[in-house]
C-alpha positions as CSV (number, residue, x, y, z in Angstrom):
1,X,41.1,34.9,1.2
2,X,37.7,33.5,2.1
3,X,37.9,34.7,5.7
4,X,38.2,38.3,4.6
5,X,35.0,38.1,2.4
6,X,32.5,40.5,4.0
7,X,29.5,38.2,3.4
8,X,31.2,35.2,5.0
9,X,32.0,37.3,8.1
10,X,28.3,38.2,8.6
11,X,27.0,34.6,8.4
12,X,26.1,33.0,11.6
13,X,26.7,29.3,10.8
14,X,24.7,28.1,13.7
15,X,21.6,29.9,12.3
16,X,22.3,28.7,8.8
17,X,22.4,25.1,10.1
18,X,19.1,25.7,12.0
19,X,17.5,27.1,8.8
20,X,18.7,24.1,6.7
21,X,17.5,21.6,9.3
22,X,14.2,23.4,9.6
23,X,13.5,23.3,5.8
24,X,14.7,19.7,5.7
25,X,12.2,18.9,8.5
26,X,9.4,20.7,6.5
27,X,10.3,18.8,3.4
28,X,10.1,15.4,5.3
29,X,7.0,16.5,7.1
30,X,5.5,17.5,3.8
31,X,6.5,14.2,2.3
32,X,4.9,12.2,5.1
33,X,1.7,14.3,4.9
34,X,1.5,14.0,1.1
35,X,2.0,10.2,1.2
36,X,-0.5,9.8,4.0
37,X,-3.1,11.9,2.2
38,X,-2.5,10.1,-1.1
39,X,-2.9,6.6,0.6
40,X,-5.9,7.7,2.7
41,X,-7.7,9.1,-0.4
42,X,-6.9,6.0,-2.4
43,X,-8.2,3.7,0.4
44,X,-11.4,5.6,0.9
45,X,-12.2,5.7,-2.8
46,X,-11.6,2.0,-3.2
47,X,-13.6,1.1,-0.1
48,X,-16.5,3.2,-1.4
49,X,-16.3,1.6,-4.8
50,X,-16.7,-1.9,-3.5
51,X,-19.0,-1.1,-0.6
52,X,-16.3,-2.4,1.8
53,X,-17.9,-0.7,4.7
54,X,-21.1,-2.7,4.3
55,X,-19.2,-5.9,4.0
56,X,-16.9,-5.1,6.9
57,X,-13.8,-5.2,4.8
58,X,-10.6,-3.3,5.4
59,X,-7.3,-2.7,3.6
60,X,-5.9,-6.0,4.8
61,X,-8.9,-7.9,3.3
62,X,-8.3,-6.2,0.0
63,X,-4.6,-7.0,0.2
64,X,-5.5,-10.7,0.9
65,X,-7.8,-10.7,-2.1
66,X,-4.9,-9.6,-4.4
67,X,-2.6,-12.2,-2.9
68,X,-5.2,-15.0,-3.4
69,X,-5.8,-13.9,-7.0
70,X,-2.1,-13.7,-7.9
71,X,-0.7,-16.7,-6.0
72,X,-1.1,-20.2,-7.5
73,X,-2.3,-22.6,-4.8
74,X,-2.5,-19.7,-2.3
75,X,-2.3,-20.6,1.4
76,X,-2.7,-18.6,4.5
77,X,1.1,-18.9,4.9
78,X,1.6,-17.2,1.5
79,X,-0.4,-14.3,2.8
80,X,1.6,-14.2,6.0
81,X,4.9,-14.1,4.1
82,X,3.7,-11.5,1.6
83,X,2.1,-9.1,4.1
84,X,4.6,-9.7,6.9
85,X,1.8,-10.0,9.4
86,X,1.5,-12.5,12.1
87,X,-0.3,-15.8,11.6
88,X,-3.1,-15.1,14.0
89,X,-4.1,-11.9,12.2
90,X,-4.1,-13.7,8.9
91,X,-6.1,-16.6,10.4
92,X,-8.7,-14.1,11.5
93,X,-8.9,-12.4,8.1
94,X,-9.3,-15.8,6.4
95,X,-12.0,-16.7,8.8
96,X,-13.8,-13.5,8.1
97,X,-13.6,-14.0,4.4
98,X,-14.8,-17.5,4.8
99,X,-17.8,-16.4,6.9
100,X,-18.7,-13.8,4.2
101,X,-18.6,-16.6,1.6
102,X,-16.0,-14.7,-0.4
103,X,-13.3,-17.5,-0.3
104,X,-13.2,-21.3,-0.1
105,X,-10.7,-23.3,1.9
106,X,-9.8,-26.8,0.6
107,X,-7.2,-29.3,1.7
108,X,-4.1,-29.5,-0.5
109,X,-3.7,-32.6,-2.5
110,X,0.0,-32.7,-1.5
111,X,-0.3,-31.9,2.2
112,X,-3.6,-32.4,4.0
113,X,-2.5,-30.1,6.8
114,X,-2.3,-27.2,4.3
115,X,-5.4,-25.5,2.9
116,X,-5.6,-23.8,-0.4
117,X,-7.6,-20.5,-0.6
118,X,-9.7,-19.6,-3.6
119,X,-12.5,-17.3,-4.5
120,X,-16.2,-18.3,-4.4
121,X,-18.3,-16.9,-7.2
122,X,-19.2,-14.0,-4.9
123,X,-15.6,-13.4,-4.0
124,X,-14.6,-13.5,-7.7
125,X,-17.4,-10.9,-8.5
126,X,-16.1,-8.7,-5.7
127,X,-12.5,-9.1,-6.8
128,X,-13.5,-8.1,-10.4
129,X,-15.3,-5.1,-9.0
130,X,-12.2,-4.2,-7.0
131,X,-9.9,-4.4,-10.0
132,X,-12.3,-2.1,-12.0
133,X,-12.4,0.3,-9.1
134,X,-8.6,0.3,-8.9
135,X,-8.3,1.0,-12.6
136,X,-10.7,3.9,-12.4
137,X,-8.9,5.4,-9.3
138,X,-5.5,4.9,-11.0
139,X,-6.7,6.7,-14.1
140,X,-8.1,9.5,-11.9
141,X,-4.8,9.8,-10.0
142,X,-2.8,9.9,-13.1
143,X,-4.9,12.4,-14.9
144,X,-2.9,15.4,-16.2
145,X,0.4,13.4,-15.7
146,X,2.5,12.3,-18.6
147,X,4.1,8.9,-18.7
148,X,7.5,10.2,-17.6
149,X,6.0,11.8,-14.5
150,X,4.3,8.5,-13.6
151,X,7.5,6.4,-14.2
152,X,9.5,8.9,-12.1
153,X,7.0,8.6,-9.3
154,X,7.0,4.8,-9.5
155,X,10.8,4.7,-9.5
156,X,11.0,7.1,-6.6
157,X,8.4,5.3,-4.5
158,X,10.0,1.9,-5.2
159,X,13.4,3.3,-4.0
160,X,11.8,4.7,-0.9
161,X,10.3,1.3,-0.2
162,X,13.8,-0.3,-0.6
163,X,15.2,2.3,1.7
164,X,12.8,1.3,4.4
165,X,13.7,-2.4,4.3
């Protein structure tokens, strides 16, 4: 019988649960620290590559750049929807990008109340520089990893993102 097993008699289940919970906490803390460090290093490297500090750009400006580049007839509302940020914050970001002469704002042909955002020549040059920097950083991050490791990481990260929604 299991109750007569000498090892089972000596186990303090309360301590075992504490140990399991402790190591689970360490695993999750380690995960959080690893993700934070990875993102921080990524952001700093990209910011340095495009001289974002000199231009006063932050991660949200970079995110807006990507949305403008990949969204046909991009509007501020598209950026609001894709970033899940409030309209006022996006309006400030757009105003800053306009002031830096990185984007243009033109009235939509279909709805004059709606403004289409596009790159100026300076904005396009900066975006191209951003893409080149991202490719370089991606190559650096994936150095010494095989394609299976990269795919596993992407799959795991995407599942974690879904879990958070």
